[in-house]
C-alpha positions as a Markdown table, in Angstrom:
| # | Residue | x | y | z |
|---|---|---|---|---|
| 1 | Met | 48.2 | 14.1 | 30.0 |
| 2 | Thr | 48.8 | 10.3 | 29.8 |
| 3 | Asp | 45.7 | 9.5 | 32.0 |
| 4 | Glu | 43.5 | 11.7 | 29.9 |
| 5 | Thr | 44.7 | 10.1 | 26.6 |
| 6 | Asp | 44.2 | 6.6 | 28.0 |
| 7 | Ala | 40.7 | 7.5 | 29.1 |
| 8 | Asp | 39.8 | 8.9 | 25.7 |
| 9 | Ala | 41.1 | 5.7 | 24.0 |
| 10 | His | 39.2 | 3.5 | 26.4 |
| 11 | Ala | 36.0 | 5.5 | 25.7 |
| 12 | Ala | 36.4 | 5.1 | 22.0 |
| 13 | Asp | 36.8 | 1.3 | 22.3 |
| 14 | Ser | 34.0 | 0.8 | 24.8 |
| 15 | Pro | 30.3 | 0.2 | 24.0 |
| 16 | Ala | 28.0 | 3.2 | 24.3 |
| 17 | Ser | 27.1 | 4.3 | 27.8 |
| 18 | Asp | 23.7 | 3.6 | 29.3 |
| 19 | Ala | 22.6 | 7.1 | 28.5 |
| 20 | Glu | 23.6 | 6.6 | 24.8 |
| 21 | Ser | 22.6 | 3.0 | 24.3 |
| 22 | Glu | 19.5 | 1.8 | 22.4 |
| 23 | Asp | 16.4 | 2.2 | 24.6 |
| 24 | Pro | 13.1 | 0.8 | 23.0 |
| 25 | Asn | 11.1 | 2.6 | 25.7 |
| 26 | Asp | 12.1 | 5.9 | 24.0 |
| 27 | Glu | 9.8 | 4.9 | 21.1 |
| 28 | Ala | 6.3 | 3.5 | 21.7 |
| 29 | Gly | 6.4 | 1.9 | 18.3 |
| 30 | Tyr | 9.9 | 0.5 | 18.3 |
| 31 | His | 8.8 | -2.7 | 16.5 |
| 32 | Val | 5.2 | -2.1 | 15.5 |
| 33 | Glu | 5.9 | 1.5 | 14.4 |
| 34 | Ala | 2.4 | 2.7 | 15.2 |
| 35 | Ala | 1.7 | 6.1 | 16.8 |
| 36 | Pro | -1.2 | 7.1 | 19.1 |
| 37 | Glu | -3.0 | 8.7 | 16.2 |
| 38 | Asp | -2.6 | 5.5 | 14.0 |
| 39 | Val | -4.7 | 3.1 | 16.0 |
| 40 | Ala | -8.2 | 2.7 | 17.6 |
| 41 | Asp | -8.8 | 1.8 | 21.2 |
| 42 | Ala | -9.5 | -1.8 | 20.2 |
| 43 | Val | -7.1 | -3.9 | 18.1 |
| 44 | Leu | -7.5 | -7.3 | 16.6 |
| 45 | Leu | -4.4 | -9.5 | 16.7 |
| 46 | Pro | -4.1 | -12.1 | 14.0 |
| 47 | Gly | -0.8 | -14.0 | 13.6 |
| 48 | Asn | -0.3 | -14.1 | 9.8 |
| 49 | Pro | 0.2 | -10.6 | 8.2 |
| 50 | Glu | -1.8 | -11.9 | 5.2 |
| 51 | Arg | -4.9 | -12.1 | 7.5 |
| 52 | Val | -4.9 | -8.3 | 7.7 |
| 53 | Asp | -6.4 | -8.1 | 4.2 |
| 54 | Lys | -9.0 | -10.7 | 5.0 |
| 55 | Ile | -10.0 | -8.9 | 8.1 |
| 56 | Thr | -10.2 | -5.4 | 6.7 |
| 57 | Ala | -12.2 | -6.7 | 3.7 |
| 58 | Leu | -15.1 | -7.0 | 6.2 |
| 59 | Trp | -14.9 | -3.4 | 7.4 |
| 60 | Asp | -16.5 | -0.2 | 6.1 |
| 61 | Gly | -13.1 | 1.1 | 5.1 |
| 62 | His | -9.5 | 1.1 | 6.2 |
| 63 | Glu | -6.0 | 2.4 | 5.8 |
| 64 | Glu | -2.7 | 0.6 | 6.3 |
| 65 | Val | -0.8 | 2.7 | 8.9 |
| 66 | Ala | 2.3 | 0.8 | 9.7 |
| 67 | Arg | 4.3 | -2.2 | 8.4 |
| 68 | His | 7.6 | -3.5 | 9.9 |
| 69 | Arg | 8.8 | -7.1 | 10.2 |
| 70 | Glu | 5.8 | -9.3 | 11.1 |
| 71 | Tyr | 3.8 | -6.4 | 12.4 |
| 72 | Arg | 1.3 | -5.0 | 9.9 |
| 73 | Thr | -1.3 | -2.5 | 11.1 |
| 74 | Ala | -4.4 | -1.1 | 9.5 |
| 75 | Thr | -7.1 | 1.1 | 11.0 |
| 76 | Gly | -10.7 | 1.7 | 9.9 |
| 77 | Ser | -14.2 | 1.2 | 11.0 |
| 78 | Tyr | -16.7 | -1.7 | 11.3 |
| 79 | Asp | -20.3 | -0.8 | 11.3 |
| 80 | Gly | -19.2 | 2.7 | 12.3 |
| 81 | Ala | -17.0 | 1.6 | 15.2 |
| 82 | Pro | -13.3 | 2.5 | 15.1 |
| 83 | Ile | -11.2 | -0.6 | 14.9 |
| 84 | Ser | -7.6 | -1.6 | 14.2 |
| 85 | Val | -5.7 | -4.8 | 13.4 |
| 86 | Thr | -2.1 | -5.7 | 13.9 |
| 87 | Ser | -0.5 | -9.0 | 12.9 |
| 88 | Thr | 1.8 | -10.5 | 15.4 |
| 89 | Gly | 3.6 | -13.3 | 13.7 |
| 90 | Ile | 3.8 | -16.8 | 15.2 |
| 91 | Gly | 4.1 | -17.3 | 18.9 |
| 92 | Ser | 3.9 | -15.5 | 22.2 |
| 93 | Pro | 7.2 | -13.5 | 22.2 |
| 94 | Ser | 6.2 | -11.5 | 19.2 |
| 95 | Ala | 2.6 | -11.2 | 20.3 |
| 96 | Ala | 3.8 | -9.8 | 23.7 |
| 97 | Ile | 5.8 | -7.1 | 21.8 |
| 98 | Ala | 2.6 | -6.1 | 20.0 |
| 99 | Val | 0.6 | -5.8 | 23.2 |
| 100 | Glu | 3.4 | -3.9 | 24.9 |
| 101 | Glu | 3.8 | -1.3 | 22.1 |
| 102 | Leu | 0.1 | -0.9 | 21.3 |
| 103 | Ala | -0.7 | -0.4 | 25.0 |
| 104 | Arg | 1.9 | 2.4 | 25.1 |
| 105 | Val | 0.1 | 4.3 | 22.3 |
| 106 | Gly | -3.3 | 4.0 | 24.1 |
| 107 | Val | -4.9 | 0.7 | 23.0 |
| 108 | Asp | -7.0 | -0.8 | 25.8 |
| 109 | Thr | -8.7 | -3.8 | 24.2 |
| 110 | Phe | -7.0 | -6.7 | 22.4 |
| 111 | Ile | -8.7 | -9.6 | 20.6 |
| 112 | Arg | -6.6 | -12.4 | 19.2 |
| 113 | Val | -8.0 | -13.7 | 15.9 |
| 114 | Gly | -6.4 | -16.9 | 14.9 |
| 115 | Ser | -6.6 | -20.6 | 14.0 |
| 116 | Cys | -6.2 | -23.6 | 16.3 |
| 117 | Gly | -6.4 | -27.3 | 16.7 |
| 118 | Ala | -9.5 | -28.7 | 18.6 |
| 119 | Ile | -9.0 | -31.5 | 21.0 |
| 120 | Gln | -12.6 | -32.4 | 21.9 |
| 121 | Pro | -14.2 | -34.9 | 19.5 |
| 122 | Glu | -17.5 | -33.0 | 19.0 |
| 123 | Met | -15.8 | -29.9 | 17.7 |
| 124 | Ala | -15.9 | -29.6 | 13.9 |
| 125 | Val | -13.5 | -28.0 | 11.5 |
| 126 | Gly | -14.7 | -24.5 | 10.9 |
| 127 | Asp | -16.2 | -24.0 | 14.3 |
| 128 | Leu | -15.1 | -21.1 | 16.5 |
| 129 | Val | -13.5 | -21.3 | 19.9 |
| 130 | Ile | -14.0 | -18.4 | 22.2 |
| 131 | Thr | -11.4 | -18.5 | 25.0 |
| 132 | Thr | -12.4 | -18.0 | 28.6 |
| 133 | Gly | -9.0 | -18.8 | 30.0 |
| 134 | Ala | -5.7 | -20.4 | 29.0 |
| 135 | Val | -3.2 | -22.9 | 30.1 |
| 136 | Arg | 0.2 | -21.1 | 30.1 |
| 137 | Gln | 2.4 | -23.6 | 28.4 |
| 138 | Glu | 4.5 | -20.8 | 26.9 |
| 139 | Gly | 7.4 | -19.1 | 28.5 |
| 140 | Thr | 6.7 | -15.5 | 27.6 |
| 141 | Ser | 4.1 | -14.8 | 30.3 |
| 142 | Asp | 6.4 | -16.4 | 32.9 |
| 143 | Glu | 8.7 | -13.5 | 32.4 |
| 144 | Tyr | 5.9 | -11.1 | 33.5 |
| 145 | Val | 4.4 | -12.8 | 36.5 |
| 146 | Arg | 4.5 | -16.0 | 38.6 |
| 147 | Glu | 3.5 | -19.2 | 36.9 |
| 148 | Asp | 0.4 | -19.8 | 39.0 |
| 149 | Tyr | -1.1 | -16.4 | 37.9 |
| 150 | Pro | -4.2 | -17.2 | 35.7 |
| 151 | Ala | -4.5 | -16.3 | 32.1 |
| 152 | Ser | -8.1 | -15.2 | 32.0 |
| 153 | Ala | -10.1 | -13.5 | 29.3 |
| 154 | Asp | -11.9 | -10.3 | 30.1 |
| 155 | Gly | -15.6 | -11.0 | 30.8 |
| 156 | Glu | -16.8 | -8.1 | 28.7 |
| 157 | Val | -14.7 | -9.4 | 25.7 |
| 158 | Val | -16.0 | -12.9 | 26.1 |
| 159 | Ser | -19.6 | -11.7 | 26.3 |
| 160 | Ala | -19.1 | -9.5 | 23.2 |
| 161 | Leu | -17.6 | -12.4 | 21.3 |
| 162 | Val | -20.4 | -14.8 | 22.3 |
| 163 | Ala | -23.1 | -12.2 | 21.4 |
| 164 | Ala | -21.4 | -11.6 | 18.0 |
| 165 | Ala | -21.1 | -15.3 | 17.2 |
| 166 | Glu | -24.8 | -15.7 | 18.1 |
| 167 | Arg | -25.9 | -12.8 | 16.0 |
| 168 | Leu | -23.9 | -14.0 | 13.0 |
| 169 | Gly | -25.1 | -17.6 | 13.4 |
| 170 | His | -21.6 | -19.1 | 13.7 |
| 171 | Asp | -21.1 | -22.4 | 15.5 |
| 172 | Tyr | -18.8 | -21.8 | 18.5 |
| 173 | His | -17.5 | -23.3 | 21.7 |
| 174 | Thr | -16.3 | -21.5 | 24.9 |
| 175 | Gly | -13.7 | -22.8 | 27.3 |
| 176 | Val | -10.1 | -23.2 | 28.2 |
| 177 | Thr | -7.3 | -22.9 | 25.6 |
| 178 | Met | -3.8 | -24.2 | 25.8 |
| 179 | Ser | -1.1 | -22.0 | 24.4 |
| 180 | Ala | 2.2 | -23.7 | 23.4 |
| 181 | Asp | 5.6 | -22.4 | 22.5 |
| 182 | Ser | 6.1 | -24.7 | 19.6 |
| 183 | Phe | 4.0 | -26.1 | 16.7 |
| 184 | Tyr | 5.5 | -29.5 | 16.8 |
| 185 | Ala | 6.9 | -30.9 | 20.0 |
| 186 | Gly | 5.0 | -28.5 | 22.3 |
| 187 | Gln | 1.7 | -29.6 | 20.8 |
| 188 | Gly | 2.4 | -33.3 | 20.9 |
| 189 | Arg | 3.3 | -33.7 | 17.2 |
| 190 | Pro | 6.4 | -35.6 | 16.0 |
| 191 | Gly | 9.4 | -33.6 | 15.2 |
| 192 | Phe | 12.1 | -34.1 | 12.6 |
| 193 | Glu | 12.6 | -37.7 | 11.7 |
| 194 | Gly | 9.9 | -38.8 | 14.1 |
| 195 | Phe | 11.4 | -37.2 | 17.2 |
| 196 | Glu | 9.0 | -37.3 | 20.1 |
| 197 | Ala | 9.4 | -35.0 | 23.2 |
| 198 | Ala | 9.0 | -36.6 | 26.6 |
| 199 | Gly | 5.3 | -36.8 | 27.4 |
| 200 | Ser | 4.1 | -35.7 | 23.9 |
| 201 | Asp | 2.2 | -38.9 | 23.3 |
| 202 | Glu | 0.0 | -38.2 | 26.3 |
| 203 | Leu | -0.3 | -34.4 | 26.0 |
| 204 | Val | -3.5 | -34.2 | 24.0 |
| 205 | Ala | -5.3 | -36.9 | 26.0 |
| 206 | Glu | -4.4 | -35.2 | 29.3 |
| 207 | Leu | -5.6 | -31.9 | 28.1 |
| 208 | Arg | -8.8 | -33.4 | 26.6 |
| 209 | Asp | -9.5 | -35.1 | 29.9 |
| 210 | Ala | -9.2 | -31.8 | 31.7 |
| 211 | Asn | -11.8 | -30.3 | 29.3 |
| 212 | Val | -9.4 | -28.0 | 27.5 |
| 213 | Lys | -10.9 | -27.1 | 24.1 |
| 214 | Asn | -8.1 | -26.2 | 21.8 |
| 215 | Ile | -4.4 | -25.6 | 21.3 |
| 216 | Glu | -2.7 | -22.5 | 19.7 |
| 217 | Met | 0.3 | -20.4 | 20.4 |
| 218 | Glu | -0.5 | -16.8 | 21.6 |
| 219 | Ala | -3.6 | -16.5 | 23.7 |
| 220 | Ser | -2.2 | -17.1 | 27.2 |
| 221 | Ala | 0.5 | -14.5 | 26.8 |
| 222 | Ile | -1.9 | -11.9 | 25.4 |
| 223 | Leu | -4.4 | -12.5 | 28.2 |
| 224 | Thr | -1.8 | -12.6 | 31.0 |
| 225 | Ile | -0.1 | -9.4 | 29.9 |
| 226 | Ala | -3.3 | -7.6 | 29.4 |
| 227 | Asn | -4.5 | -8.6 | 32.9 |
| 228 | Val | -1.2 | -7.5 | 34.4 |
| 229 | Tyr | -1.7 | -4.0 | 32.8 |
| 230 | Gly | -5.4 | -3.8 | 33.6 |
| 231 | Leu | -6.5 | -4.0 | 30.0 |
| 232 | Arg | -9.2 | -6.0 | 28.2 |
| 233 | Ala | -8.3 | -9.1 | 26.1 |
| 234 | Gly | -9.9 | -12.1 | 24.6 |
| 235 | Ala | -9.4 | -14.6 | 21.8 |
| 236 | Val | -11.5 | -16.2 | 19.1 |
| 237 | Cys | -10.0 | -18.9 | 16.9 |
| 238 | Ser | -11.3 | -20.9 | 14.0 |
| 239 | Val | -10.8 | -24.7 | 14.2 |
| 240 | Tyr | -8.5 | -25.9 | 11.3 |
| 241 | Ala | -7.9 | -29.4 | 12.7 |
| 242 | Asn | -9.4 | -31.8 | 15.2 |
| 243 | Arg | -6.5 | -33.6 | 16.8 |
| 244 | Val | -8.9 | -36.4 | 18.0 |
| 245 | Thr | -10.7 | -37.2 | 14.7 |
| 246 | Gly | -7.8 | -36.3 | 12.4 |
| 247 | Glu | -9.9 | -33.9 | 10.3 |
| 248 | Phe | -8.1 | -31.0 | 8.8 |
| 249 | Arg | -9.2 | -28.1 | 6.6 |
| 250 | Thr | -8.3 | -24.4 | 6.5 |
| 251 | Glu | -11.8 | -23.2 | 7.2 |
| 252 | Gly | -13.6 | -20.6 | 9.3 |
| 253 | Glu | -11.0 | -17.9 | 9.1 |
| 254 | Ser | -13.5 | -15.2 | 7.9 |
| 255 | Arg | -15.9 | -16.3 | 10.6 |
| 256 | Ala | -13.4 | -15.6 | 13.4 |
| 257 | Ala | -12.6 | -12.2 | 11.8 |
| 258 | Glu | -16.2 | -11.3 | 11.4 |
| 259 | Thr | -17.0 | -12.3 | 15.0 |
| 260 | Ala | -14.1 | -10.3 | 16.4 |
| 261 | Ser | -15.0 | -7.2 | 14.4 |
| 262 | Leu | -18.6 | -7.3 | 15.5 |
| 263 | Ala | -17.4 | -7.9 | 19.1 |
| 264 | Val | -15.5 | -4.6 | 18.9 |
| 265 | Lys | -18.7 | -2.8 | 17.8 |
| 266 | Leu | -20.6 | -4.5 | 20.7 |
| 267 | Leu | -17.9 | -3.5 | 23.2 |
| 268 | Ala | -18.3 | 0.1 | 22.1 |
| 269 | Arg | -22.0 | -0.2 | 22.9 |
| 270 | Met | -21.2 | -1.8 | 26.2 |
| 271 | Asp | -18.9 | 1.1 | 27.1 |
| 272 | Glu | -21.6 | 3.6 | 26.2 |
| 273 | Ala | -24.1 | 1.6 | 28.3 |
| 274 | Lys | -21.7 | 1.7 | 31.3 |
| 275 | Arg | -21.2 | 5.5 | 30.9 |
| 276 | Glu | -25.0 | 6.1 | 30.8 |
| 277 | Ala | -25.6 | 3.8 | 33.9 |
| 278 | Gly | -22.5 | 5.1 | 35.8 |
| 279 | Ala | -21.3 | 1.5 | 36.0 |
| 280 | Asp | -17.7 | 0.3 | 36.2 |
| 281 | Arg | -18.4 | -3.0 | 34.4 |
| 282 | Trp | -20.9 | -4.1 | 31.8 |
| 283 | His | -23.3 | -6.8 | 33.0 |
| 284 | Ala | -26.3 | -8.6 | 31.6 |
| 285 | Gly | -28.7 | -6.0 | 33.1 |
| 286 | Leu | -27.4 | -3.3 | 30.8 |
| 287 | Ser | -28.8 | -3.3 | 27.3 |
| 288 | Leu | -26.8 | -3.8 | 24.2 |
């Protein structure tokens, strides 16, 4: 009797057992709160929740389907193509959660739509940067795969983004992006009271010499995780600042959104061309 009473008391004071504890895997939309019927196969990923309205304003129509914390999701169509958007907040940890939970409800294509700082002198504020690959200077992707695994954009997504920018007449650049974990020290900016992290004074110059085009905070994690899971991903960012010339303006946001939305339409046509040709990958020999 004593043993039984002690056991009951111990159970009452102990944390829940593994079987009873919180398990986010039980719910596909634990943070994003989107169900399979809520989202299209392709989702745009801006950081700022306020960008959702600016993106959906370009569409044929839309409906907000979920809103929780930094994650705001809307679904609609662009030129007849089904499309969704989910804001991710700032940084790779929250962006990774969005990719994880959207993948679990059937999303297979992700396009980051954001802003960035350019580090090549010829790049103007308002230009677009279409990422072909990324320097993984964030820690989130390291928790998925070894550090020398490349963060590469999907070729079909890159092709669709380039075709979209060309058709819309937007100035753009393609190349390697660096994704940082912090806005200040991790991007070579002074911190509080002028604090400078070790090597920060040389960071931008070293990246520029390596032909890196821009700096932002989410692309490399999105690309890496998508690749690990066999999904398509890419990124297009508008240049808000040129770190070499010192120019800064919040310009080009709608161009990035329009380019990404048209890219989703073109990806749908690519997929149809693949089906008709019996091809596994879209290539330049298949018509858009």
